FIGU-42060 format. One record per atom (N, C-alpha, C, CB): x, y, z; residue in one letter. Coordinates in steps of 0.1 Angstrom, whole numbers, plus 5000, padded with zeros to 4 digits. Atoms other than C-alpha are relative to their C-alpha. Glycine has a CB too. Layout:
! residues N
XYZa
...
This chain:
! residues 105
500849885000m
500050005000m
500950125000m
499050005012m
499249875001t
501350354991t
499750085013t
499650074988t
500149914988e
502050575021e
499850154994e
501249995009e
500349865004y
500650935017y
500350095011y
498650014994y
499849904990s
501651235036s
498650065003s
501050124996s
501249944997q
498951425054q
499650104990q
500150065014q
500249905010q
499251705029q
499449934987q
501250084996q
500550075012e
498751455000e
498549955002e
500949884996e
501450054997i
495651305017i
499050125000i
500049945015i
500849895000e
494251655022e
499750054985e
500650125008e
500149965014f
494851744985f
499049904993f
501350004993f
500850105006q
493251414974q
498550015004q
500549865003q
501349984994a
490251474997a
499350124993a
500050015015a
500549885006a
489851824983a
499649984985a
501050125001a
500350035014a
490051694947a
498749924999a
501249934993a
501250085000f
487351434955f
498850085003f
500249895011f
501249914997r
485051694971r
499750094988r
500450095012r
500349915011r
485451914940r
499449914988r
501350064994r
500650095010l
484651614917l
498649975004l
500849874999l
501350024995q
481651544938q
499150124998q
500049965015q
500849885003k
480451904936k
499750024986k
500850125006k
500149985014h
481051914899h
498949914995h
501349964993h
501050105004l
478951594894l
498650035006l
500449865003l
501349994993m
476251684919m
499350144999m
500249975015m
500549875001e
475852054913e
500250064986e
500650095011e
499749935013d
477552174881d
499549924988d
501550024999d
500350085012r
476751884858r
499049895003r
501249934995r
501150094998t
473551724869t
499449944987t
498950065009t
500650045013d
472651694832d
500749874995d
500250114990d
499250125005v
475351424827v
499449885007v
501550015003v
500650124994q
473651084832q
501049905004q
499049944989q
499150114996n
475250804851n
500349904989n
499449935012n
499850105010i
474750564822i
501050054990i
498749974993i
499049945010d
476750804799d
501450005006d
499650144996d
498750004993m
479550834825m
500549865000m
499850055015m
499550145000m
479750454828m
500449964986m
498949915006m
499750045013n
479650404791n
501350064995n
498850034991n
498849935005l
482450654785l
501249985009l
499750154999l
498850004991t
484650624816t
500149875008t
499850125009t
499950124992g
483850294832g
499650025015g
501349944999g
500549984987f
482550454864f
498950115000f
501250045010f
501149904999c
479650674876c
499950055014c
498749954994c
500349964987r
478250844906r
499849895010r
498850105001r
500250114991n
477150514920n
501349935003n
499049904993n
498750064997c
480650374917c
500750085010c
500949994987c
499349914990l
482050674936l
499449985014l
499850154996l
500650024987s
479550614964s
500449865005s
498450014999s
499650134996r
480450244964r
501550005005r
499949904988r
498649994996w
484150334966w
500150065014w
500850084990w
500149934987y
483350564995y
499649895011y
499050115000y
500450104991q
481550275012q
501149905002q
498749924994q
498950104999e
484450035005e
501150065009e
500549964987e
498949944992a
486950285020a
499650015014a
500250154995a
500450004986a
484850315051a
500149865006a
498550055001a
499950144995a
484649935054a
501549965003a
499549914990a
498650024997e
488449925052e
500550065013e
500950054988e
499749944988q
488550145082q
499149955012q
499950154999q
500850064990g
486049925101g
498750075002g
500750005013g
501349934999v
483050155095v
499049944989v
500250154998v
501050065010e
480049975079e
499050114996e
499349885006e
500949915005i
477950195057i
499249924989i
500650134994i
500850075010g
475050055037g
500050074987g
498549995005g
500049955013k
474650095000k
499150134998k
499549904990k
500949895001s
471650335003s
500650125007s
498749975005s
499449904992e
473450535030e
501250074993e
500449955014e
498849955007a
476650565010a
499550094988a
500949894995a
500549925012r
474650684979r
499550145005r
498949934993r
500549874995e
472850945000e
501150095005e
499049975012e
498949924996l
476051065015l
500750074988l
501149925008l
499449955012f
477551104980f
499150104992f
500549894991f
501049925008y
474451244962y
499550125008y
498949914996y
500549894992g
473451464991g
498550005000g
500450134994g
501450025000m
469951324987m
499749854998m
499250094989m
500350145003t
468150994984t
500249974985t
498649965005t
499950045014m
468650794952m
498650034993m
500349854999m
501349975006d
464850834946d
499950154996d
498949965009d
500049855002a
465151214949a
500950034988a
500450085012a
499149985011w
468151214925w
499349964986w
501349935001w
500750055012k
466251004899k
498850094996k
499549865002k
501149915003e
463151224902e
500450134994e
499250025012e
499649875004n
465051544898n
500950004987n
500750065011n
499049995010y
467751454873y
500149894990y
501350015006y
499850115009q
467651114857q
499049994989q
500049875008q
500950025012t
466251064822t
500049854996t
500550094988t
500150145005d
465250744805d
501149974991d
498649974993d
498950045008a
468050554789a
499549954987a
500949905007a
500450055013t
467850474752t
500549854999t
500750084988t
499650145002g
468250114739g
501549994998g
499349944989g
498650005003a
471750204726a
500850025013a
500350114990a
499349974987q
472750344760q
500049875009q
499450115008q
500250124991q
471450024778q
500949894995q
498649965000q
499150115005e
473349794754e
501550045003e
499849994985e
498649964997a
476649994758a
500349985015a
500250154996a
499850024986f
476049984796f
500349865004f
498850055007f
499850144997k
475949604796k
501549974999k
499249914991k
498550035002t
479549594782t
500850085010t
500350054986t
499249924991a
480849884803a
499949945015a
499450145001a
500250064987f
479349724835f
500949875001f
498649975003f
499350125000a
480849384827a
501550025000a
499649914988a
498649975001e
484249534819e
500550075013e
500350084988e
499549914989n
484449774849n
499549965014n
499650134997n
500650024987v
482149664877v
499849855002v
498650075002v
500350154998g
481249294871g
501249925003g
499449954987g
498850074998k
484849194872k
500650015014k
501150044990k
499449974987e
485549334907e
499549905010e
499650135005e
C-alpha cells in the first residue's frame, strides 16, 4: 500500500470533494449511464468506493446510506430530479461497460 503524507491526503480529499460537487451541482445533466459507458465509472461507483473505503477502516455503511452521502439526497430524489430514461443503445453499451468495469470486481 502506498503511504501518503497528510498533505497529499488533504489534496486528494479536496479533489474528491470538487469532483463530487461538479457531478452533483454543476453537471446534473450528465447521466450515470453515459458516464459508465464513456469512463467505466459513475456516481454510484463513487458512492460504492466511499462505502468500501469506510469498510476498510471498520465502518460499515449500507449501499443506500453511501449513495445518500455522496448524492446529498436519496437515490429516489436524484432520479426524480435529474435522471432521464436511457435509450436502447445506452442500455446495450452499459451491459458491456458494467461487465468490463464493475462485474469483474
